[in-house]
C-alpha positions in Angstrom: 0.0 0.0 0.0 2.0 2.9 -1.3 -0.5 5.7 -0.3 -1.4 6.2 3.3 -4.4 8.6 2.7 -3.7 10.2 6.1 -3.9 6.8 7.9 -1.6 5.9 10.7 0.7 2.9 10.4 -1.7 0.9 12.6 -4.6 1.8 10.3 -2.6 0.9 7.2 -1.8 -2.5 8.8 -5.4 -3.1 9.7 -6.5 -2.2 6.1 -4.0 -4.7 4.7 -5.5 -7.4 6.9 -9.0 -6.5 5.8 -8.0 -6.6 2.2 -6.3 -10.0 2.4 -9.2 -11.4 4.5 -11.7 -10.1 1.9 -9.7 -11.7 -0.9 -9.7 -15.0 1.0 -13.4 -14.8 1.7 -14.3 -14.1 -1.9 -12.1 -16.9 -3.2 -13.6 -19.3 -0.6 -17.1 -18.5 -1.9 -16.0 -19.2 -5.5 -14.3 -22.5 -4.4 -17.5 -23.6 -2.7 -18.9 -24.2 -6.2 -15.6 -24.7 -8.2 -13.8 -27.1 -5.8 -11.0 -28.0 -8.2 -10.3 -24.7 -10.0 -6.5 -24.6 -9.9 -6.3 -20.8 -10.4 -8.8 -20.2 -7.6 -7.0 -22.6 -5.2 -3.7 -20.8 -6.0 -5.3 -17.4 -5.5 -6.8 -18.5 -2.1 -3.4 -19.9 -0.9 -1.6 -16.8 -1.9 -3.9 -14.4 -0.1 -4.3 -16.7 2.9 -0.5 -16.5 3.3 -0.5 -12.7 2.8 -3.3 -12.4 5.4 -1.4 -14.5 7.9 1.8 -12.5 7.3 -0.2 -9.2 7.7 -1.8 -10.4 10.9 1.5 -11.5 12.3 3.1 -8.2 11.5 0.3 -6.3 13.1 0.6 -8.4 16.3 4.3 -7.9 16.4 4.0 -4.1 16.2 0.6 -3.3 17.9 -0.3 -6.3 20.0 -3.1 -8.9 19.7 -6.0 -8.5 17.3 -8.2 -11.0 19.2 -7.9 -12.8 22.4 -6.4 -15.9 20.9 -3.4 -13.8 19.7 -2.4 -13.0 23.3 0.8 -14.5 24.5 -0.1 -13.9 28.2 3.3 -14.8 29.6 3.9 -12.2 32.2 0.7 -10.1 32.0 -2.7 -10.0 30.3 -1.8 -7.8 27.3 -5.2 -8.3 25.6 -6.6 -5.3 27.5 -3.8 -2.9 26.6 -5.3 -0.2 24.4 -6.2 0.9 22.0 -8.6 -1.8 20.8 -8.4 -2.6 17.1 -11.9 -1.2 16.4 -11.3 2.1 18.2 -10.7 4.0 15.0 -10.1 7.4 16.7 -7.4 5.9 18.9 -5.6 4.2 16.1 
């Protein structure tokens, strides 16, 4: 994402996750009716990998996106703000 359109780094990272998750969801809908389409399978795998990488990068920089991302080794970091959906705080 070359342009930031006034978005913070956190917002840019969240947008990347949303884009890749959307691509996966759409590919999955197509694959529901075209189970063996090689191009669709490749597209899904590519964007699933990119979504995973984007999610991992976000977690490394900004903390967990959901409760299952919390490492909880020495403290319960899940409640450290801002929450991902608090747009004004991001």
